[in-house]
C-alpha positions as CSV (number, residue, x, y, z in Angstrom):
1,M,0.0,0.0,0.0
2,K,2.9,2.4,0.7
3,S,4.2,1.7,-2.8
4,L,0.8,2.3,-4.3
5,I,0.4,5.7,-2.5
6,A,3.9,6.7,-3.4
7,N,3.1,5.9,-7.1
8,L,0.0,8.1,-6.9
9,V,2.1,10.9,-5.5
10,N,4.7,10.4,-8.2
11,D,2.0,10.6,-10.9
12,S,0.7,13.8,-9.3
13,L,4.2,15.4,-9.3
14,A,4.9,14.3,-12.8
15,S,1.9,16.5,-13.9
16,L,3.2,19.5,-11.9
17,P,6.3,20.9,-13.8
18,E,7.0,23.4,-11.0
19,L,7.5,20.5,-8.5
20,S,8.6,17.4,-10.5
21,G,12.2,18.7,-10.9
22,A,12.6,19.3,-7.1
23,A,11.5,15.7,-6.4
24,D,14.0,14.0,-8.7
25,D,16.3,12.9,-5.9
26,L,13.6,12.1,-3.4
27,S,12.5,8.6,-2.5
28,L,8.8,9.0,-2.5
29,E,8.1,5.7,-0.7
30,A,10.3,6.8,2.1
31,T,8.0,9.8,2.7
32,V,4.9,7.6,3.2
33,E,4.3,6.1,6.7
34,R,1.5,4.6,8.6
35,T,-0.2,7.1,10.9
36,R,-0.1,6.7,14.6
37,D,-3.6,8.2,15.1
38,A,-6.5,6.8,13.0
39,T,-8.1,10.2,13.0
40,H,-5.3,11.3,10.8
41,G,-6.0,8.7,8.2
42,D,-4.3,5.4,7.4
43,F,-1.1,6.7,5.8
44,A,0.6,10.1,5.8
45,S,3.3,11.7,3.6
46,N,5.6,14.5,4.4
47,V,6.6,15.0,0.8
48,A,5.3,18.5,0.7
49,M,7.6,19.6,3.6
50,R,10.5,17.8,2.0
51,L,9.9,19.7,-1.3
52,A,9.4,23.1,0.3
53,K,13.0,24.3,0.3
54,P,14.0,23.1,-3.2
55,A,10.7,24.3,-4.7
56,R,10.7,27.6,-2.7
57,K,7.0,27.2,-1.8
58,S,5.1,26.7,1.4
59,P,4.5,23.1,2.4
60,R,0.7,23.6,2.5
61,D,0.6,25.1,-0.9
62,I,2.7,22.2,-2.3
63,A,0.4,19.7,-0.5
64,A,-2.7,21.3,-2.0
65,A,-1.2,21.2,-5.5
66,I,-0.3,17.5,-5.1
67,I,-3.7,16.6,-3.8
68,G,-5.4,18.5,-6.7
69,A,-3.4,16.5,-9.2
70,L,-3.7,13.0,-7.6
71,P,-5.1,10.4,-10.1
72,A,-8.4,8.8,-9.1
73,S,-8.0,5.6,-7.2
74,D,-10.7,3.2,-5.8
75,V,-8.5,2.4,-2.8
76,I,-8.4,6.0,-1.6
77,D,-11.5,7.3,0.1
78,K,-10.3,10.8,1.1
79,V,-7.1,12.9,1.2
80,D,-6.6,16.0,3.3
81,I,-3.9,18.4,4.6
82,A,-2.9,18.4,8.3
83,G,-0.6,20.6,10.4
84,P,2.3,22.2,8.6
85,G,1.8,20.3,5.4
86,F,1.3,16.6,6.0
87,I,-0.9,14.8,3.4
88,N,-3.2,12.3,5.0
89,F,-4.6,9.4,3.0
90,Y,-7.8,7.6,4.1
91,L,-8.3,4.1,2.6
92,S,-11.6,3.1,1.2
93,P,-13.3,-0.2,2.1
94,A,-12.3,-1.5,-1.3
95,A,-8.6,-1.2,-0.3
96,F,-9.1,-3.6,2.6
97,H,-11.3,-6.0,0.4
98,A,-8.6,-6.1,-2.2
99,E,-5.9,-6.9,0.3
100,L,-8.0,-9.7,1.8
101,L,-8.4,-11.2,-1.6
102,A,-4.6,-10.9,-2.2
103,I,-3.9,-12.7,1.1
104,L,-6.3,-15.5,0.1
105,D,-4.8,-15.7,-3.4
106,K,-1.1,-15.7,-2.4
107,G,-1.5,-17.9,0.7
108,S,1.9,-18.4,2.4
109,D,3.6,-16.3,-0.3
110,Y,1.7,-13.2,0.8
111,G,4.1,-10.4,1.8
112,R,7.1,-12.0,0.3
113,Q,9.4,-9.7,-1.7
114,A,11.0,-10.5,-5.0
115,A,14.2,-12.5,-4.7
116,R,17.4,-10.5,-5.0
117,T,20.9,-11.7,-5.6
118,S,22.7,-9.5,-3.1
119,P,23.7,-8.8,-0.4
120,K,24.5,-12.4,0.5
121,I,23.9,-13.2,4.1
122,L,25.4,-16.0,6.2
123,L,23.3,-16.7,9.3
124,E,25.0,-18.9,11.9
125,F,22.9,-20.1,14.8
126,V,22.5,-22.9,17.4
127,S,26.1,-24.3,16.9
128,A,25.8,-26.3,20.1
129,N,28.9,-28.4,21.0
130,P,28.5,-31.9,19.7
131,T,29.3,-33.4,23.1
132,G,25.7,-34.2,24.1
133,P,22.0,-33.8,23.2
134,L,20.4,-30.4,22.7
135,H,18.7,-28.7,25.7
136,V,15.8,-26.2,25.9
137,G,18.2,-23.2,25.6
138,H,19.4,-24.6,22.3
139,G,15.8,-25.0,21.2
140,R,15.2,-21.3,21.9
141,H,18.2,-20.3,19.8
142,A,17.0,-22.7,17.0
143,A,13.6,-21.1,16.9
144,Y,15.0,-17.6,17.0
145,G,17.6,-18.2,14.3
146,A,15.2,-20.0,12.0
147,T,12.7,-17.1,12.4
148,V,15.4,-14.5,11.5
149,G,16.4,-16.6,8.5
150,N,12.8,-16.9,7.3
151,L,12.1,-13.2,7.7
152,L,15.3,-12.3,5.7
153,E,14.3,-14.8,3.0
154,A,10.8,-13.4,2.9
155,A,12.3,-10.0,2.4
156,G,14.1,-11.3,-0.7
157,Y,17.6,-11.7,0.7
158,P,19.8,-14.7,-0.3
159,V,20.3,-16.4,3.1
160,S,22.6,-19.3,3.9
161,R,21.9,-21.0,7.3
162,E,25.0,-22.5,8.9
163,Y,25.8,-24.7,11.9
164,Y,29.4,-24.4,13.2
165,V,30.4,-27.8,14.5
166,N,32.9,-27.4,17.3
167,D,34.5,-30.8,16.6
168,A,38.1,-29.9,17.4
169,G,40.0,-29.5,20.7
170,R,40.0,-30.9,24.2
171,Q,36.2,-31.3,24.6
172,M,36.2,-33.9,21.8
173,D,39.0,-35.7,23.5
174,I,37.1,-35.8,26.7
175,L,34.1,-37.2,24.8
176,G,36.2,-39.9,23.2
177,A,37.7,-40.9,26.6
178,S,34.3,-40.9,28.3
179,V,32.9,-43.3,25.6
180,W,35.9,-45.5,25.8
181,L,35.6,-45.9,29.6
182,R,32.0,-47.0,29.1
183,M,33.1,-49.4,26.5
184,L,35.5,-50.9,29.0
185,E,32.7,-51.2,31.5
186,N,30.7,-53.2,28.9
187,D,33.7,-55.5,28.7
188,G,33.6,-56.1,32.4
189,I,36.5,-53.7,33.3
190,E,35.1,-51.5,36.1
191,V,37.1,-48.3,36.4
192,P,36.3,-45.1,38.3
193,F,34.6,-42.6,36.0
194,P,36.3,-39.2,36.0
195,Q,34.6,-36.2,37.6
196,G,35.4,-34.2,34.5
197,G,34.0,-36.7,32.0
198,Y,30.6,-36.7,30.2
199,R,28.2,-38.8,32.3
200,G,24.9,-38.9,30.4
201,D,23.2,-42.1,29.4
202,Y,23.8,-41.2,25.8
203,I,27.5,-42.0,26.4
204,R,26.5,-45.5,27.4
205,D,24.4,-45.8,24.2
206,I,27.2,-44.7,22.0
207,A,29.6,-47.1,23.8
208,V,27.3,-50.0,22.9
209,A,27.2,-49.0,19.2
210,V,31.0,-48.5,18.7
211,D,32.7,-51.2,16.7
212,A,35.4,-52.3,19.2
213,G,36.6,-55.2,17.1
214,K,39.7,-53.5,15.9
215,L,40.6,-51.7,19.1
216,N,43.5,-52.7,21.3
217,K,42.5,-54.7,24.4
218,V,43.5,-53.2,27.7
219,S,43.5,-54.3,31.3
220,K,42.4,-52.3,34.4
221,S,46.0,-52.2,35.7
222,D,47.3,-50.8,32.4
223,L,44.6,-48.1,32.5
224,L,45.1,-47.0,36.1
225,D,48.9,-47.2,36.1
226,G,50.4,-43.8,36.5
227,L,47.2,-41.8,36.7
228,P,47.0,-38.9,39.2
229,P,44.2,-38.8,41.7
230,D,40.8,-37.5,40.6
231,A,38.7,-34.9,42.4
232,P,37.9,-34.4,45.3
233,E,41.4,-35.4,46.5
234,G,43.1,-34.4,43.3
235,D,42.8,-32.1,40.3
236,K,39.9,-33.3,38.0
237,E,41.2,-31.4,35.0
238,A,44.7,-32.9,35.4
239,Y,43.1,-36.3,35.8
240,V,41.1,-36.0,32.6
241,E,44.1,-34.8,30.7
242,A,46.1,-37.8,31.9
243,L,43.3,-40.1,31.1
244,I,43.1,-38.8,27.5
245,E,46.8,-39.3,27.1
246,K,46.5,-42.8,28.5
247,A,43.7,-43.6,26.1
248,K,45.7,-42.4,23.1
249,S,48.7,-44.5,24.4
250,L,46.8,-47.7,24.9
251,L,44.5,-47.5,21.9
252,G,46.9,-45.8,19.5
253,D,46.1,-42.6,17.7
254,D,44.1,-44.4,15.1
255,G,42.1,-46.3,17.7
256,F,41.3,-43.3,19.8
257,H,40.4,-41.3,16.7
258,Q,37.9,-44.1,15.7
259,V,36.1,-43.8,19.1
260,R,36.2,-40.0,19.1
261,Q,34.9,-39.7,15.5
262,Y,32.2,-42.2,15.9
263,S,31.0,-40.5,19.1
264,L,31.1,-37.1,17.3
265,E,29.1,-38.3,14.3
266,S,26.6,-40.1,16.5
267,I,25.8,-37.0,18.5
268,R,25.9,-34.7,15.5
269,A,23.4,-36.9,13.7
270,D,21.1,-36.8,16.7
271,I,21.3,-33.0,16.8
272,E,20.5,-32.8,13.1
273,D,17.5,-35.1,13.5
274,D,16.2,-33.3,16.6
275,L,16.4,-29.9,14.8
276,A,14.8,-31.3,11.6
277,E,11.9,-32.6,13.7
278,F,11.6,-29.2,15.2
279,G,11.4,-27.7,11.7
280,V,15.0,-26.2,11.6
281,T,17.4,-27.2,8.9
282,F,20.8,-25.9,7.8
283,D,22.4,-25.4,4.4
284,T,25.9,-26.1,5.8
285,W,27.4,-28.0,8.7
286,Y,30.8,-26.4,9.0
287,S,33.5,-28.5,10.7
288,E,36.0,-26.7,13.0
289,Q,38.4,-29.5,12.1
290,S,38.5,-28.2,8.6
291,L,40.1,-25.0,9.8
292,T,43.1,-27.0,11.0
293,R,43.3,-29.3,8.0
294,T,43.4,-26.3,5.6
295,N,45.6,-24.1,7.8
296,R,42.9,-21.5,7.9
297,I,43.8,-20.5,11.5
298,D,47.4,-19.8,10.6
299,D,46.3,-17.9,7.5
300,A,43.9,-15.7,9.5
301,L,46.5,-14.9,12.2
302,A,49.1,-14.2,9.5
303,V,46.7,-11.5,8.0
304,L,46.3,-9.9,11.5
305,K,50.1,-10.0,12.1
306,K,50.7,-8.4,8.7
307,R,48.3,-5.6,9.7
308,D,50.2,-5.2,13.1
309,I,47.1,-6.0,15.0
310,L,48.4,-8.9,17.2
311,Y,50.9,-8.4,19.9
312,E,53.1,-10.6,22.1
313,K,53.0,-10.6,25.9
314,D,54.1,-13.2,28.6
315,G,55.1,-15.6,25.8
316,A,51.6,-15.6,24.3
317,T,50.1,-13.9,21.2
318,W,47.2,-11.6,21.9
319,F,44.4,-9.9,20.0
320,P,43.8,-6.3,21.2
321,A,40.0,-6.8,21.6
322,T,39.7,-3.7,23.9
323,R,40.5,-1.6,20.9
324,F,37.3,-2.8,19.3
325,G,35.0,-2.3,22.3
326,D,35.6,-5.6,24.2
327,E,36.1,-5.7,28.0
328,K,39.5,-7.4,27.7
329,D,42.1,-8.5,25.2
330,R,42.0,-12.1,24.0
331,V,44.8,-14.7,23.8
332,V,45.0,-16.3,20.3
333,V,48.1,-18.5,20.9
334,R,49.1,-19.6,24.4
335,E,52.6,-19.7,25.6
336,N,52.8,-23.4,24.9
337,G,52.0,-22.7,21.2
338,I,48.4,-24.1,21.4
339,K,45.9,-21.9,19.6
340,T,42.7,-20.9,21.5
341,Y,39.1,-21.1,20.6
342,F,39.1,-17.4,20.0
343,A,41.8,-18.0,17.2
344,S,39.5,-20.6,15.7
345,D,36.6,-18.1,15.8
346,I,38.6,-15.5,14.1
347,A,39.6,-17.9,11.3
348,Y,36.1,-19.1,11.0
349,H,34.8,-15.6,10.4
350,F,37.7,-14.9,8.1
351,D,36.6,-17.9,6.1
352,K,33.1,-16.7,6.0
353,R,34.2,-13.5,4.3
354,E,36.5,-15.5,1.9
355,R,33.4,-17.4,0.8
356,G,31.9,-14.2,-0.6
357,F,29.2,-13.3,2.0
358,D,28.4,-9.6,2.4
359,H,26.8,-9.8,5.9
360,L,27.6,-12.2,8.7
361,L,24.9,-12.7,11.3
362,D,25.8,-14.7,14.5
363,I,23.2,-15.7,17.1
364,L,25.3,-16.3,20.1
365,G,24.4,-18.7,23.0
366,A,24.6,-17.8,26.6
367,D,28.1,-19.3,26.9
368,H,29.4,-16.7,24.4
369,H,28.1,-13.7,26.4
370,G,31.7,-12.5,26.7
371,Y,31.7,-11.8,22.9
372,V,28.8,-9.4,23.1
């Protein structure tokens, strides 16, 4: 309706030589707005006031001239001038009838804008860690993200929906070790389960499904030999770290990778199924592991170093996040040479840009509140 009224105003101005030139650089649709008060009509335009200076006429005189030259329309019941020169449009019953018929005719396509080719938008949301099932908070993010994507798409924007799979790093090692211990339990080897492990029943389900035929057999004594005490007497983080190294040693890198990857794919598949049942689907499932395989993290950090953005302190490499409004600077490479999750996030967004997207939209979970 805004477009229709703007077109009527445009036709009126085209017939008024003394005003048409002054309106050349004016977006007429931008001058038309819904009124806040129904007594002032359904729509109002401030075009007369916008033209007053370039046309060197009073807004009310311009408004009167525009109204006098408006083409007849069965959707407009009445037009009048208000205040300093607002033009108020009152819709006729036929306008509402026509819109109702359009709604019935177009169905779910009603209100959708014509598809455009740019700007390209990448919308990333949910991106829950693949270490366990989704919870209610993830469901909220899924609903919110899917709605944002649907609205952008309805407005004609090309939108790609992406789920970032955090499938690299220590959390995945903890997942693999947790499943392996449950596998040992299934073989009759009872071992204390770590305080820092993943304890849900889904871990037991995965342990039953893993093909253990090609894995090295271990004994309880082999497993416990040399492990530090767990919490509460010891350090649960140090215990989990030692347990991961023990699993890699006893199973071999290939064996541990098999357990780890099967566990990851099992949980990721469950997440995808749950979201699909919820009506949320993604165009891309982007693996964090791919950033390491393709050296994307090193490439992104090299770009920042070349621009003199990173700095060294206490043996670590830092990103000066406070320069960009953050509450603190962020470590990207620890003093031991291990890259942080923040470095991965930088590389991931660097990669998004490299893929040709114009706008990047992230819907962050509560665990990323520090990024806001």
